C-alpha positions as a printed Julia matrix, in Angstrom:
309×3 Matrix{Float64}:
  -0.04   0.04   -0.04
   2.81   2.37    0.89
   4.43   1.73   -2.48
   1.16   2.27   -4.31
   0.62   5.59   -2.35
   4.23   6.69   -3.19
   3.62   5.99   -6.89
   0.36   7.98   -6.84
   2.13  10.91   -5.16
   4.95  10.73   -7.68
   2.4   10.9   -10.61
   0.59  13.82   -8.91
   3.8   15.84   -8.54
   4.68  15.15  -12.12
   1.26  16.26  -13.21
   1.52  19.5   -11.23
   5.0   20.21  -12.68
   3.64  19.68  -16.22
   0.68  22.07  -15.5
   3.23  24.64  -14.22
   5.3   24.27  -17.43
   2.24  24.67  -19.61
   1.2   27.75  -17.71
   4.64  29.37  -18.13
   4.7   28.52  -21.9
   1.32  30.31  -22.38
   2.43  33.43  -20.69
   1.69  36.36  -23.04
   4.59  38.22  -24.52
   4.74  41.72  -22.96
   7.55  43.43  -24.8
   9.56  43.21  -27.99
  13.0   44.6   -29.01
  13.22  46.41  -32.31
  15.65  48.86  -33.91
  14.63  52.49  -34.38
  16.46  55.79  -34.85
  18.25  55.35  -31.51
  19.28  51.78  -31.89
  17.77  48.76  -30.11
  14.76  49.63  -27.94
  12.36  47.57  -25.91
   8.76  48.38  -26.51
   5.29  47.0   -25.68
   4.2   44.04  -27.76
   0.8   44.46  -29.42
   0.03  47.82  -27.73
  -3.6   48.59  -27.28
  -3.43  52.41  -27.04
  -1.25  54.02  -29.64
  -0.55  57.63  -30.64
   0.92  58.35  -34.06
   2.83  61.53  -35.07
   3.67  60.43  -38.64
   1.3   60.11  -41.54
   3.37  57.33  -43.22
   3.27  55.22  -40.06
  -0.47  55.93  -39.79
  -1.27  54.67  -43.29
   1.04  51.63  -42.68
  -0.9   50.73  -39.55
  -4.09  50.96  -41.49
  -2.64  48.7   -44.21
  -1.66  46.21  -41.42
  -5.27  46.35  -40.16
  -4.37  47.24  -36.6
  -6.13  50.58  -36.57
  -8.26  49.55  -33.57
  -5.12  50.23  -31.43
  -4.88  53.92  -32.53
  -6.26  56.48  -30.07
  -4.65  59.7   -31.28
  -2.89  61.31  -34.22
  -2.44  64.74  -35.91
  -5.84  65.64  -37.19
  -4.99  69.17  -38.25
  -4.47  69.52  -42.07
  -4.1   65.82  -42.89
  -3.24  64.73  -46.45
  -6.39  64.11  -48.44
  -5.97  60.35  -48.64
  -5.96  60.16  -44.76
  -8.44  62.91  -43.87
 -11.47  60.73  -43.16
  -9.39  58.21  -41.34
  -7.31  60.47  -39.15
 -10.36  62.56  -38.06
 -11.7   59.53  -36.23
  -9.05  59.98  -33.55
  -8.09  62.37  -30.76
  -5.96  65.31  -31.98
  -2.61  65.26  -30.21
  -0.86  68.28  -31.67
   0.93  68.93  -34.95
   3.51  67.05  -36.86
   6.31  69.13  -35.26
   4.85  69.73  -31.71
   2.9   67.46  -29.48
   0.13  68.5   -27.07
   1.67  67.07  -23.9
  -1.43  67.61  -21.8
  -3.63  65.69  -24.18
  -1.17  62.85  -24.37
  -0.95  62.68  -20.52
  -4.68  62.42  -20.39
  -4.81  59.67  -23.11
  -2.17  57.53  -21.36
  -0.97  55.71  -24.48
   1.04  52.5   -24.35
   3.21  53.58  -27.37
   3.9   56.84  -29.21
   5.19  56.65  -32.73
   7.23  59.59  -34.11
   9.38  60.51  -37.12
  12.21  63.04  -37.55
   9.93  66.06  -37.36
   9.18  65.06  -33.7
  12.69  63.88  -32.78
  13.43  66.92  -30.45
  10.55  65.9   -28.21
  11.37  62.28  -27.72
  12.74  62.67  -24.19
   9.6   64.5   -23.09
   7.34  61.97  -24.8
   9.17  59.1   -23.0
   8.03  60.59  -19.72
   4.45  59.74  -20.84
   4.91  56.42  -22.75
   7.54  54.39  -24.73
   8.49  55.93  -28.08
   9.14  54.41  -31.41
  11.28  56.7   -33.66
  10.87  55.73  -37.32
  13.41  57.23  -39.69
  13.95  57.14  -43.53
  17.25  57.29  -45.17
  18.09  59.57  -48.22
  20.84  57.21  -49.14
  18.69  54.02  -49.28
  15.09  55.1   -49.0
  13.23  51.92  -49.81
  15.38  49.77  -47.48
  14.57  52.12  -44.65
  10.87  52.23  -45.46
  10.65  48.43  -45.7
  12.51  48.11  -42.4
   9.88  50.45  -40.82
   6.99  48.3   -42.16
   8.67  45.17  -40.76
   9.25  46.92  -37.43
   5.62  47.78  -37.09
   4.72  44.19  -38.04
   7.02  42.94  -35.34
   5.47  45.29  -32.66
   1.84  44.37  -33.51
   2.4   40.76  -34.15
   1.58  41.04  -37.87
   4.93  39.97  -39.4
   3.33  37.92  -42.19
   1.07  40.81  -43.29
   4.11  43.2   -43.13
   6.09  40.83  -45.41
   3.17  40.71  -47.89
   3.05  44.5   -47.9
   6.78  44.81  -48.52
   6.61  42.26  -51.38
   3.65  44.09  -53.07
   5.41  47.39  -52.77
   8.63  46.04  -54.17
   6.68  44.73  -57.21
   5.16  48.23  -57.59
   8.57  49.8   -57.53
   9.83  47.38  -60.15
   6.92  48.33  -62.35
   7.66  52.0   -62.13
  11.32  51.34  -62.84
  10.3   49.56  -66.08
   8.79  52.84  -67.06
  11.6   55.16  -65.95
  14.5   52.98  -67.34
  13.11  53.71  -70.86
  13.0   57.45  -70.47
  15.87  59.42  -71.88
  14.49  62.64  -70.28
  16.25  64.15  -67.19
  14.25  65.44  -64.32
  14.36  68.14  -61.61
  12.24  68.56  -58.51
  11.3   72.04  -57.4
   9.74  73.02  -54.04
   7.83  76.34  -54.03
   7.54  78.04  -50.71
   6.45  81.55  -49.9
   7.83  83.12  -53.04
  11.03  81.06  -53.08
  12.08  78.09  -55.21
  14.42  75.26  -54.07
  15.83  72.53  -56.28
  16.26  68.81  -55.3
  18.17  65.98  -56.85
  19.59  62.68  -55.7
  20.33  62.12  -52.0
  17.89  64.76  -50.96
  14.42  64.93  -49.34
  12.85  63.92  -52.65
  15.85  61.87  -53.73
  13.81  58.68  -53.86
  12.29  60.02  -57.14
  15.71  59.33  -58.63
  17.28  56.69  -56.35
  14.25  54.5   -55.82
  11.78  55.25  -58.73
  14.56  55.54  -61.34
  14.15  59.01  -62.91
  17.34  60.41  -64.21
  18.58  63.63  -62.47
  19.37  66.6   -64.57
  22.08  67.74  -62.27
  23.5   65.53  -59.51
  25.59  68.37  -58.19
  22.56  70.07  -56.69
  23.11  70.39  -52.93
  21.71  67.43  -51.03
  19.82  68.85  -48.07
  16.41  68.72  -46.46
  15.51  72.15  -47.61
  17.03  71.8   -51.06
  19.26  74.25  -52.91
  17.95  77.78  -53.61
  17.72  78.38  -57.29
  16.55  81.13  -59.6
  14.92  81.18  -62.99
  18.21  81.55  -64.94
  19.66  78.59  -63.03
  16.72  76.42  -63.92
  17.06  77.35  -67.63
  20.88  76.75  -67.49
  20.44  73.13  -66.42
  17.31  72.95  -68.7
  15.49  69.81  -67.36
  13.26  67.73  -69.6
  10.9   67.05  -66.74
  10.06  69.38  -63.75
   8.19  67.91  -60.79
   6.73  70.67  -58.56
   5.79  70.45  -54.92
   3.91  73.54  -53.57
   4.73  73.55  -49.88
   2.71  76.66  -49.09
  -0.32  74.97  -50.39
   0.5   71.74  -48.38
   0.67  73.65  -45.12
  -2.31  75.97  -46.06
  -0.28  79.07  -45.72
  -1.74  82.38  -46.79
  -1.48  82.96  -50.53
  -1.38  79.19  -50.96
  -0.98  78.83  -54.72
   2.68  79.23  -55.63
   2.42  77.84  -59.13
   2.36  81.3   -60.74
   5.97  81.51  -59.64
   6.78  79.31  -62.71
   4.83  81.53  -65.08
   8.07  83.01  -66.26
   9.89  83.44  -69.54
  12.89  81.54  -68.34
  10.74  78.59  -67.37
   8.96  78.76  -70.69
  12.11  78.23  -72.52
  12.99  74.94  -70.75
  12.53  71.63  -72.45
  10.09  70.62  -69.69
   7.78  73.52  -70.46
   8.18  73.13  -74.18
   7.2   69.46  -73.94
   4.35  69.99  -71.42
   6.28  68.21  -68.63
   6.03  70.63  -65.79
   4.12  68.32  -63.46
   2.52  69.56  -60.31
   2.49  66.88  -57.62
  -0.17  66.71  -54.85
   1.48  68.86  -52.26
  -0.16  67.35  -49.19
   0.85  63.84  -50.16
   4.48  64.68  -51.07
   5.18  67.13  -48.28
   3.12  65.96  -45.34
   3.37  62.17  -45.9
   5.56  59.52  -47.37
   7.35  56.57  -45.98
   4.17  54.52  -45.65
   2.63  51.74  -47.62
  -0.38  53.69  -48.93
   1.47  57.02  -49.48
   4.3   55.33  -51.5
   1.81  53.65  -53.72
  -0.02  56.87  -54.33
   3.24  58.64  -55.06
   4.31  55.99  -57.6
   0.91  56.16  -59.32
   0.96  59.93  -59.6
   4.54  60.3   -60.78
   4.47  57.54  -63.38
   1.04  58.34  -64.9
   2.24  60.95  -67.3
   4.73  58.56  -68.81
   2.73  55.43  -69.25
C-alpha cells in the first residue's frame, strides 16, 4: 500500500509540474525589441493604445489592419488620402509639436514619431515608450521596408508586413520599367512663400531618382532637407526635360497658398520641360506631409508615373 501511495504521489507531482510548465509557456509576451532611430529599444508588444505623429506610419498601420489600437494622431491639415481616417481619432498636436497635456490624459501604451518630432522624444518618453521611425536619403526603400517590418513585429503582424513589402517592391519594379526607358532628365522644385528650391539625388525627394529611377538633370545640386535655392536663370541653365513641382505653401495651407504662378516666367517657358508640357504639379499634401508609408508610397508612384505610361 505504501508503495502504491508513493507511486500515486509521484504521478501527482509530475502532473503538477507539467501544469506549471504549460502555464509558463502560455504566458503572453509583454515586450519586443526592435531597432529605431536610436538603436535597439524595448517596446510593448501588441500595444492597445497608440498615438501616431507620422502620416506614413499611420497609413501603414491601417494597411496592417491594426487601426483599432490607434487612439490619437495629428488631425490638423491631414493629407487628403488620410483625412477621413485620421479625423476618427483624438488630436494630439501637430507634426512638429505634441500636445503634452492631451497625451498625458490619453495615457498611451506607445507613441510613434518620425524626424519632425525627434526633439521631443525625451519629453514623450516621460508619458509612454516611443518608437522613432526614420527614413534614409541614401537607401530610401530599405529604410521604409524596415519600418514596415518593425511595425509588423510590434503588432504581431509579421506575415502581413512581409506581404506589404513584397507588393510594394513589385510596384517599385513596375515604375522602374517605365523610367528606365525614359531618356529625359528630371528636376524637383519646391515652391514656398515666393522662393524656389531644387532637389536631386540624395535629398528629401531623392527617392524620385534613387528608388523610382528618374534620371537627375544635375547630380551636383546640394543634397539637403530644404534643397538648394535656385533662380529662373539657373533652372534654364540646367534645362530639365521634366520638372516635378511640390507647392509647400499649399501643403501647409499658408496664406497665399497657390505658388504655381512663380513658374509663369519666360525663363521657365524656354525649358525643355515647359516646351514638352512636362512641368508636373504633384499633390502637395501627399508629397510634403506624408511619405514613408505603404499607402502613401503607392499613391506617389501612381501619380509620378502616370504621365509617362
